[in-house]
N, C-alpha and C positions, 0 to 999 in steps of 0.2 A: 078239828084243825087247831093245833096248839101253837100260838104265836108268842115268842119270847124275845125280850130285849136283853142282850148280853153286853156287859160293860167290863172293860179291862183297863185298869189305871195303876198297875203295880210298879211301873217304872216311869220314866219321862214320856214314854209312848202313851198316847191316849187313843183308845179304840172302843167302838161300839158297833154292834151288829144286830140284825133281825134274823131270827130263824123260825121256820115253820116245820113242825114235826121233826125237829132235829137236823134239818137241812138249812144251810146258809142261804139266805135270800139276798142280803146286801150288807156291806160293812163300810164304815168310814174310819179313817185312821189319821191321826196327827203325829208325825215324827218330829221330835224336838230334843234339843240338848237341855232344855229348861222345862220346869213343870208348868205347863199351860192349862192344866186341868181346870183350875178354878175359873179361868176366863173362857175356856173353850168347850168344856164337856157338855154343858147344857145346850149350847148352840149346835154342837155336833149331833147330839141326840135328836133335837128338834128337826134338823135338816134331814137326818136319816129317815125319820118317820114321815115327814112331808113328802120326800122323794118317792116313797113307797106307798103313799096314800093310806097310811096307818095312823090312827089316833091313839093316844095313851089308853083310852078306854077299850080299844081293840086288843090290847095286850092281855095275855093270860098269866103272865108272870114277869118278874124283873130279876135278872141274874147278875151276880158280881163275882169277879175273881178276887178271892178273899185274902190273898197274900200267901207267903211272905213277900216283902218288897219294901218300897219306899213308904215311910210314914206319911209324907205329904200326899202322895198319889193315892194310897189306900184310904186315908181319911176322907178325901174328897170323893173318891169313887163310891165308897160304902155309904157315905152320907147321901149322895145323890140317889143311889139305888134304893135306900131305905125311904127316902122322901117320896120318890115316885110310887113305890109299892104301897106306902101308907095312903097316899092321896087317891089312888085308884082302887084301893082295897083288894090288891092281888098279891099272891105269894111272893116271898123273897127266897131266892135260891143262891147258894154259894158253892164255888168249886175252887180247888187248890190251884194257885197260880203256876207252880212248878209243873203240875200235871197238864195244865193248859199249854205251857211251852212245849212239853213233850208231844202233845197232840199235834202241834204245828210243825213238828220236825219230821221230815221225810227220811225214814230209815230203810226204804226199799233198796234192794241191791247191796245192803250192808252185811257184814259178816255176822254169823249167828253167835259166835263166841265173843261178844262185845258188850260193853256197858256204857251208858250214856248219862252224862250229868248236866242237865239244864241248870244254868247258873244266873243268879241275880246278885249284883254287888251288894254286900252287906256292910260296906265300909271297913276301913282299916285292912287287915289281912284276911278277912272272912268273905265267904259267899254263902248265899242261901242256895241249897242244892239237895237233890235226892238222886239216887242211881236207878236206872231202868235198863232192863235187858232188851234184846232185839224184838221182843213181843210187846214192848211198852208196858211191861209189868214191873212194879217197883221191887227192887232187890236191895236197896240201900236206903235207910230211913231219912226223911226230911230233917235237915239240921242247918244251923249257922256254923259253917265248917271252915277251919283253917286248912287249906289244901297245900301240902308240901310233898317232898319226895317220899317221906315215910308213909303218907297216905296212899300214894301211888303204888308203893311197894306192897301194900296190903291187898292190892287188887291183882296180884300176879296170876290168879286163876283165869283172868280174862286176857284174851289175845290182843284185843283192841280197847282202848279207853278214849272216849270222846268227851271233850268239854265243849258245850254248846250254849248259845244264848249270849246276851249282852254282857253278862258277868264274866264270861270267858275271856274278855279283853284284858282282864287283870293279869293273865298268864302269858300273853304274847311275848313279853320281854323277860320272862323268867326262864332259868335254865333247868327245867324239869324234864326228866327222861320218861318218855312213854306216851303222854297224851297227844291226841290229834285235836287241835283247837279250831273251832269254827264259831266265831263271835257274831253269828247272824242274829238279827232281831227276831224274837219269837213271841213277843208279848202282844198277840193279836186276839181279839175276842172271837174270831172264827173258830179257834180251837176249843171254845166252850160249848158249841152247839149240841153235840151229841151227849155230852155229860149232863148239861142242864135239862135237856129233854128227858133223859133217863130219870133224873131226880124229880122232875115234874110228875112223870107217870107214877113213880113210887111215892109221891107226896112227901118227899124229903125236903121240907121247908124249914126256913129259919124264923126265929121270933124277931119280928121287925123292931120291936122296942129294945131288945137286949142284945142283938147281934153286934159283934165287934170284929174288926179285921184280925187276921192271924199275923201279928207283928213278929212273933218268934223270939225276939229279944227286946230288952228295954231300949228306949230311945236315948242316945247320947249325942249331944250337939257337936262335940269336938272329938 
């Protein structure tokens, strides 16, 4: 029985969950417009473990959504995951945040000839995104992307284009032709469970000392 702690802090949403053999057992989420990770993440994790009568030493691994995303959120989440993994001498596992978002999105009953772009705000005119087909297979590489009409025109082979996730809010007031915009929050650790279990079984672990988040681009304060 493989028990994993999953942590997701790539945006202002703060989320942690417990999974056993890749199945979600419980999850706690803090939805906020501000970054509360520094004050709340440790409390959230302790509350989650206590509620499910699981101690840190019962964990088989610690898992983190590695980015891209907020510099603040990623730094706190990764530091927390590394600290716990080091303290209990258990493996550290990372998964791509955009893929986590895609796992959380229900595409049942959607059209087969469609492409989905989970989005996180990358500031200015950019979003962090990657494109997935209706089988949740990546068909457009992860990038910090300026999304404009020319970008949409390059996707003419797809009948439907979906912008999803919190970053899609940037396009609600833009006059773009083509995309269907669903700015639902998708940054929840529940989307990590099957991926982190698969990585645990294959022993795809990170080096606790040297692992860093996937920032994707340099930090610019303004």
